TORTI-308759 format. One record per residue (C-alpha): residue in one letter; x, y, z. Coordinates in pm, whole numbers, plus 50000, padded with zeros to 5 digits. Example, Ala and Ser with C-alpha at 12.3 -4.5 7.8 and 13.67 -1.06 7.14 Angstrom:
BEGIN
+-------+-------+-------+-------+
! pamar !    c1 !    c2 !    c3 !
+-------+-------+-------+-------+
!     a ! 51230 ! 49550 ! 50780 !
!     s ! 51367 ! 49894 ! 50714 !
+-------+-------+-------+-------+
This chain:
BEGIN
+-------+-------+-------+-------+
! pamar !    c1 !    c2 !    c3 !
+-------+-------+-------+-------+
!     m ! 44369 ! 66197 ! 71884 !
!     a ! 44227 ! 66299 ! 71555 !
!     a ! 43871 ! 66250 ! 71694 !
!     r ! 43945 ! 66481 ! 71987 !
!     g ! 44063 ! 66752 ! 71749 !
!     s ! 43759 ! 66731 ! 71535 !
!     d ! 43530 ! 66767 ! 71842 !
!     m ! 43708 ! 67083 ! 71952 !
!     v ! 43663 ! 67236 ! 71606 !
!     l ! 43292 ! 67151 ! 71621 !
!     w ! 43250 ! 67320 ! 71966 !
!     i ! 43433 ! 67629 ! 71851 !
!     a ! 43213 ! 67653 ! 71544 !
!     l ! 42896 ! 67616 ! 71755 !
!     g ! 43019 ! 67888 ! 71988 !
!     i ! 43082 ! 68128 ! 71706 !
!     i ! 42736 ! 68058 ! 71551 !
!     g ! 42566 ! 68108 ! 71890 !
!     a ! 42747 ! 68438 ! 71948 !
!     c ! 42647 ! 68564 ! 71607 !
!     s ! 42282 ! 68464 ! 71669 !
!     v ! 42266 ! 68647 ! 71996 !
!     y ! 42421 ! 68959 ! 71839 !
!     a ! 42183 ! 68944 ! 71544 !
!     a ! 41874 ! 68900 ! 71773 !
!     t ! 41983 ! 69193 ! 71992 !
!     a ! 42030 ! 69412 ! 71684 !
!     q ! 41690 ! 69316 ! 71551 !
!     l ! 41515 ! 69396 ! 71883 !
!     r ! 41690 ! 69738 ! 71889 !
!     a ! 41571 ! 69809 ! 71538 !
!     v ! 41209 ! 69711 ! 71631 !
!     r ! 41213 ! 69933 ! 71938 !
!     h ! 41351 ! 70221 ! 71738 !
!     a ! 41089 ! 70174 ! 71467 !
!     a ! 40807 ! 70170 ! 71722 !
!     r ! 40915 ! 70498 ! 71876 !
!     v ! 40706 ! 70792 ! 71750 !
!     t ! 40863 ! 71136 ! 71752 !
!     e ! 40668 ! 71461 ! 71762 !
!     r ! 40740 ! 71511 ! 71383 !
!     e ! 40603 ! 71166 ! 71307 !
!     k ! 40271 ! 71217 ! 71483 !
!     s ! 39965 ! 71194 ! 71255 !
!     p ! 39784 ! 71515 ! 71181 !
!     e ! 39457 ! 71601 ! 71361 !
!     l ! 39143 ! 71415 ! 71265 !
!     i ! 38986 ! 71733 ! 71114 !
!     n ! 39205 ! 72043 ! 71084 !
!     q ! 39081 ! 72394 ! 71033 !
!     r ! 39120 ! 72392 ! 70653 !
!     t ! 38922 ! 72069 ! 70628 !
!     e ! 38664 ! 72194 ! 70870 !
!     d ! 38602 ! 72507 ! 70660 !
!     a ! 38569 ! 72308 ! 70340 !
!     l ! 38303 ! 72070 ! 70482 !
!     k ! 37948 ! 72152 ! 70377 !
!     l ! 37654 ! 72126 ! 70624 !
!     e ! 37506 ! 71828 ! 70433 !
!     t ! 37836 ! 71642 ! 70465 !
!     l ! 37857 ! 71727 ! 70835 !
!     r ! 37514 ! 71592 ! 70893 !
!     e ! 37615 ! 71261 ! 70735 !
!     l ! 37927 ! 71248 ! 70942 !
!     a ! 37735 ! 71325 ! 71256 !
!     f ! 37530 ! 71009 ! 71212 !
!     g ! 37832 ! 70791 ! 71117 !
!     s ! 37966 ! 70492 ! 71308 !
!     n ! 38298 ! 70640 ! 71407 !
!     q ! 38250 ! 70809 ! 71744 !
!     d ! 38541 ! 71049 ! 71713 !
!     i ! 38432 ! 71173 ! 71368 !
!     r ! 38068 ! 71192 ! 71493 !
!     l ! 38162 ! 71413 ! 71788 !
!     a ! 38395 ! 71631 ! 71574 !
!     a ! 38115 ! 71684 ! 71318 !
!     l ! 37862 ! 71770 ! 71589 !
!     k ! 38101 ! 72024 ! 71739 !
!     i ! 38154 ! 72187 ! 71400 !
!     i ! 37778 ! 72202 ! 71333 !
!     i ! 37700 ! 72357 ! 71677 !
!     e ! 37982 ! 72613 ! 71647 !
!     r ! 37869 ! 72714 ! 71297 !
!     v ! 37495 ! 72735 ! 71373 !
!     t ! 37519 ! 72904 ! 71707 !
!     q ! 37732 ! 73188 ! 71577 !
!     d ! 37533 ! 73517 ! 71631 !
!     s ! 37466 ! 73607 ! 71268 !
!     t ! 37400 ! 73242 ! 71153 !
!     y ! 37170 ! 73163 ! 71438 !
!     e ! 36976 ! 73484 ! 71404 !
!     l ! 36914 ! 73404 ! 71038 !
!     l ! 36805 ! 73054 ! 71133 !
!     l ! 36547 ! 73186 ! 71386 !
!     h ! 36435 ! 73448 ! 71132 !
!     d ! 36358 ! 73165 ! 70887 !
!     v ! 36177 ! 72963 ! 71161 !
!     a ! 35937 ! 73251 ! 71230 !
!     g ! 35926 ! 73376 ! 70865 !
!     k ! 35662 ! 73348 ! 70599 !
!     n ! 35875 ! 73153 ! 70344 !
!     i ! 35748 ! 72796 ! 70393 !
!     e ! 36052 ! 72624 ! 70226 !
!     k ! 36307 ! 72816 ! 70439 !
!     r ! 36093 ! 72766 ! 70754 !
!     d ! 36079 ! 72394 ! 70706 !
!     e ! 36455 ! 72369 ! 70648 !
!     a ! 36527 ! 72588 ! 70952 !
!     l ! 36296 ! 72369 ! 71166 !
!     v ! 36481 ! 72057 ! 71058 !
!     s ! 36815 ! 72218 ! 71155 !
!     l ! 36682 ! 72339 ! 71488 !
!     k ! 36528 ! 71999 ! 71561 !
!     f ! 36872 ! 71839 ! 71492 !
!     l ! 37031 ! 72076 ! 71741 !
!     s ! 36765 ! 72000 ! 72003 !
!     i ! 36860 ! 71632 ! 72006 !
!     a ! 37236 ! 71652 ! 71912 !
!     s ! 37382 ! 71687 ! 72261 !
!     p ! 37316 ! 71848 ! 72603 !
!     y ! 37562 ! 72121 ! 72500 !
!     a ! 37366 ! 72199 ! 72185 !
!     v ! 37032 ! 72204 ! 72377 !
!     s ! 37177 ! 72447 ! 72635 !
!     m ! 37295 ! 72678 ! 72352 !
!     i ! 36944 ! 72715 ! 72214 !
!     q ! 36744 ! 72737 ! 72532 !
!     t ! 36710 ! 73116 ! 72495 !
!     y ! 36424 ! 73367 ! 72480 !
!     p ! 36482 ! 73440 ! 72103 !
!     t ! 36456 ! 73071 ! 72026 !
!     m ! 36128 ! 73037 ! 72215 !
!     e ! 35995 ! 73356 ! 72061 !
!     a ! 36068 ! 73221 ! 71706 !
!     l ! 35903 ! 72892 ! 71787 !
!     v ! 35589 ! 73064 ! 71924 !
!     d ! 35568 ! 73290 ! 71616 !
!     c ! 35600 ! 72985 ! 71399 !
!     l ! 35323 ! 72798 ! 71581 !
!     c ! 35096 ! 73103 ! 71564 !
!     r ! 35132 ! 73111 ! 71184 !
!     l ! 35065 ! 72737 ! 71174 !
!     n ! 34745 ! 72796 ! 71384 !
!     k ! 34599 ! 72985 ! 71092 !
!     n ! 34648 ! 72674 ! 70875 !
!     n ! 34469 ! 72467 ! 71147 !
!     e ! 34169 ! 72701 ! 71112 !
!     l ! 34158 ! 72637 ! 70738 !
!     v ! 34195 ! 72256 ! 70762 !
!     g ! 33947 ! 72213 ! 71050 !
!     h ! 33892 ! 71918 ! 71276 !
!     d ! 33663 ! 71813 ! 71565 !
!     e ! 33916 ! 71607 ! 71768 !
!     e ! 34071 ! 71713 ! 72098 !
!     t ! 34380 ! 71842 ! 71908 !
!     n ! 34483 ! 71850 ! 71541 !
!     l ! 34700 ! 71535 ! 71584 !
!     k ! 34553 ! 71354 ! 71279 !
!     v ! 34595 ! 71650 ! 71045 !
!     r ! 34912 ! 71799 ! 71188 !
!     t ! 35174 ! 71903 ! 70939 !
!     k ! 35538 ! 71802 ! 70951 !
!     a ! 35642 ! 72160 ! 71030 !
!     e ! 35413 ! 72176 ! 71326 !
!     k ! 35540 ! 71833 ! 71446 !
!     d ! 35897 ! 71960 ! 71427 !
!     a ! 35811 ! 72277 ! 71606 !
!     l ! 35636 ! 72087 ! 71889 !
!     n ! 35925 ! 71840 ! 71919 !
!     i ! 36176 ! 72121 ! 71951 !
!     l ! 35964 ! 72284 ! 72221 !
!     c ! 35933 ! 71959 ! 72413 !
!     n ! 36312 ! 71898 ! 72385 !
!     t ! 36422 ! 72249 ! 72491 !
!     s ! 36151 ! 72399 ! 72703 !
!     g ! 36259 ! 72211 ! 73014 !
!     g ! 36528 ! 72478 ! 73069 !
!     a ! 36350 ! 72763 ! 72899 !
!     l ! 35983 ! 72709 ! 72980 !
!     l ! 35942 ! 73046 ! 73156 !
!     e ! 36096 ! 73215 ! 72850 !
!     a ! 35853 ! 73031 ! 72628 !
!     i ! 35559 ! 73149 ! 72841 !
!     q ! 35693 ! 73506 ! 72841 !
!     a ! 35724 ! 73481 ! 72460 !
!     g ! 35351 ! 73404 ! 72430 !
!     l ! 35332 ! 73021 ! 72444 !
!     v ! 34998 ! 73051 ! 72627 !
!     s ! 34872 ! 73406 ! 72547 !
!     l ! 34950 ! 73399 ! 72172 !
!     w ! 34939 ! 73034 ! 72075 !
!     l ! 34749 ! 72807 ! 72321 !
!     a ! 34479 ! 73075 ! 72377 !
!     k ! 34397 ! 73055 ! 72003 !
!     y ! 34468 ! 72684 ! 71950 !
!     p ! 34161 ! 72499 ! 71819 !
!     f ! 34106 ! 72258 ! 72108 !
!     g ! 33809 ! 72049 ! 72009 !
!     g ! 33782 ! 72237 ! 71682 !
!     t ! 33756 ! 72597 ! 71583 !
!     n ! 33394 ! 72635 ! 71717 !
!     a ! 33424 ! 72432 ! 72035 !
!     p ! 33264 ! 72595 ! 72341 !
!     e ! 33481 ! 72716 ! 72629 !
!     s ! 33375 ! 72432 ! 72857 !
!     r ! 33486 ! 72180 ! 72596 !
!     k ! 33828 ! 72345 ! 72568 !
!     i ! 33874 ! 72347 ! 72942 !
!     e ! 33790 ! 71978 ! 72954 !
!     i ! 34044 ! 71896 ! 72677 !
!     v ! 34322 ! 72107 ! 72834 !
!     t ! 34251 ! 71934 ! 73169 !
!     r ! 34303 ! 71591 ! 73005 !
!     l ! 34625 ! 71716 ! 72846 !
!     r ! 34757 ! 71862 ! 73172 !
!     f ! 34712 ! 71516 ! 73335 !
!     g ! 34858 ! 71323 ! 73032 !
!     q ! 34530 ! 71157 ! 72946 !
!     s ! 34530 ! 71240 ! 72575 !
!     d ! 34659 ! 71039 ! 72282 !
!     d ! 34859 ! 71350 ! 72167 !
!     h ! 35191 ! 71280 ! 72339 !
!     a ! 35360 ! 71609 ! 72234 !
!     m ! 35074 ! 71820 ! 72365 !
!     n ! 35057 ! 71606 ! 72688 !
!     v ! 35422 ! 71685 ! 72757 !
!     l ! 35388 ! 72052 ! 72677 !
!     l ! 35073 ! 72117 ! 72882 !
!     q ! 35209 ! 71914 ! 73175 !
!     s ! 35524 ! 72133 ! 73169 !
!     v ! 35313 ! 72456 ! 73152 !
!     n ! 35093 ! 72326 ! 73439 !
!     m ! 35402 ! 72283 ! 73658 !
!     q ! 35489 ! 72656 ! 73622 !
!     p ! 35289 ! 72898 ! 73846 !
!     e ! 35301 ! 73158 ! 73565 !
!     g ! 35178 ! 72891 ! 73322 !
!     r ! 34878 ! 72803 ! 73538 !
!     r ! 34800 ! 73171 ! 73587 !
!     q ! 34792 ! 73230 ! 73216 !
!     l ! 34590 ! 72919 ! 73147 !
!     r ! 34325 ! 73050 ! 73384 !
!     k ! 34348 ! 73408 ! 73249 !
!     y ! 34280 ! 73285 ! 72891 !
!     h ! 33999 ! 73051 ! 72998 !
!     l ! 34181 ! 72729 ! 72931 !
!     m ! 34182 ! 72618 ! 73297 !
!     g ! 33936 ! 72652 ! 73575 !
!     s ! 34016 ! 72806 ! 73912 !
!     a ! 34068 ! 72544 ! 74181 !
!     i ! 33865 ! 72578 ! 74501 !
!     g ! 34041 ! 72825 ! 74725 !
!     e ! 34223 ! 73006 ! 74447 !
!     i ! 34158 ! 73371 ! 74366 !
!     p ! 34125 ! 73423 ! 73992 !
!     d ! 34323 ! 73690 ! 73801 !
!     d ! 34018 ! 73847 ! 73640 !
!     h ! 33680 ! 73936 ! 73788 !
!     d ! 33450 ! 73846 ! 73495 !
!     g ! 33353 ! 73515 ! 73643 !
!     d ! 33522 ! 73200 ! 73771 !
!     i ! 33504 ! 72856 ! 73610 !
!     l ! 33544 ! 72569 ! 73851 !
!     v ! 33649 ! 72236 ! 73724 !
!     y ! 33575 ! 71966 ! 73970 !
!     q ! 33765 ! 71645 ! 74008 !
!     g ! 33894 ! 71508 ! 73673 !
!     g ! 33720 ! 71786 ! 73473 !
!     s ! 33391 ! 71592 ! 73472 !
!     r ! 33188 ! 71887 ! 73598 !
!     v ! 33226 ! 72239 ! 73458 !
!     h ! 33039 ! 72523 ! 73634 !
!     e ! 33060 ! 72900 ! 73568 !
!     e ! 33013 ! 73096 ! 73889 !
!     s ! 32792 ! 73398 ! 73922 !
!     a ! 32909 ! 73711 ! 74104 !
!     e ! 32699 ! 73609 ! 74412 !
!     e ! 32850 ! 73257 ! 74424 !
!     r ! 33196 ! 73396 ! 74380 !
!     a ! 33145 ! 73647 ! 74669 !
!     l ! 33013 ! 73370 ! 74890 !
!     r ! 33311 ! 73141 ! 74819 !
!     r ! 33553 ! 73423 ! 74902 !
!     r ! 33353 ! 73497 ! 75216 !
!     r ! 33395 ! 73138 ! 75328 !
!     r ! 33770 ! 73159 ! 75276 !
!     q ! 33778 ! 73456 ! 75512 !
!     a ! 33595 ! 73277 ! 75798 !
!     m ! 33762 ! 73127 ! 76098 !
!     v ! 33594 ! 72867 ! 76325 !
!     i ! 33680 ! 72870 ! 76698 !
!     s ! 33561 ! 72598 ! 76931 !
!     d ! 33693 ! 72426 ! 77247 !
!     g ! 33537 ! 72100 ! 77129 !
!     g ! 33296 ! 72067 ! 77419 !
!     e ! 32980 ! 72192 ! 77250 !
!     p ! 32826 ! 72167 ! 76906 !
!     l ! 32940 ! 72438 ! 76658 !
!     g ! 32707 ! 72733 ! 76608 !
!     l ! 32714 ! 73079 ! 76448 !
!     d ! 32884 ! 73219 ! 76758 !
!     n ! 33185 ! 73000 ! 76681 !
!     i ! 33235 ! 73151 ! 76332 !
!     i ! 33437 ! 73473 ! 76305 !
!     q ! 33438 ! 73648 ! 75966 !
!     g ! 33637 ! 73945 ! 75828 !
!     q ! 33456 ! 74269 ! 75866 !
!     a ! 33474 ! 74333 ! 75497 !
!     y ! 33259 ! 74028 ! 75436 !
!     q ! 33007 ! 74054 ! 75718 !
!     s ! 32654 ! 74144 ! 75626 !
+-------+-------+-------+-------+
């Protein structure tokens, strides 16, 4: 009888302990769930707020833009683009690119080069006529340095300065969407027309040969290959290359000027300057039409020419 009473006390004690354990576990789970809940007030502040953004210097932003944290990198890039592409700031940047102050020009080229590779959004922001105009002006100034240094290679690749490399890289990175603007700003007429292809005293035939190699990507100068190939794809670019005697007229093309045609035959291996008589004869041939029923050999009676070209 005493043993049965002690067993009942044991079971009651175990029940009380179990109930307390369940209650304690439930209370702990509720506390954990409450602690994990984030209210609007408890949300962390933005990664970079406006006050922090305004306090960051451009050098710091550049370091952040090349950091390992993707969120910080994108935020830094966005701030840089917004700062630089503001009207007054960007105008000053382009002024320095085209200016005479070498130190400011080099720093501006570095900033513009950074923008040209930062993101598609940044590239689209700087694909404008003023940008192309500033780059062309900059390259024209650098052309004068090329005349002083001198070289006898196809291009000045071996003696090219860092500033010229930066300017060419920017052009290659951005001209895809602004090539026509670059041509209108004088890419061919002001810069390439005076570029020392083959050296400052190279004959015209040598320059045409070099430009032909560049247009077909056959030179060791990758930047100039890319640029001349892009210009060659634009009808206005080809027209200006012919106009400034950097490209021969293809057979069947009517040149823009009448001082003489230069024909470059396949691969640029033969360069021939046409006389006025040869040019008239070639145009006369383009105006001829041959009619035949195929039953008899062709003769002079089968050739009909425009009256303007008949003798």
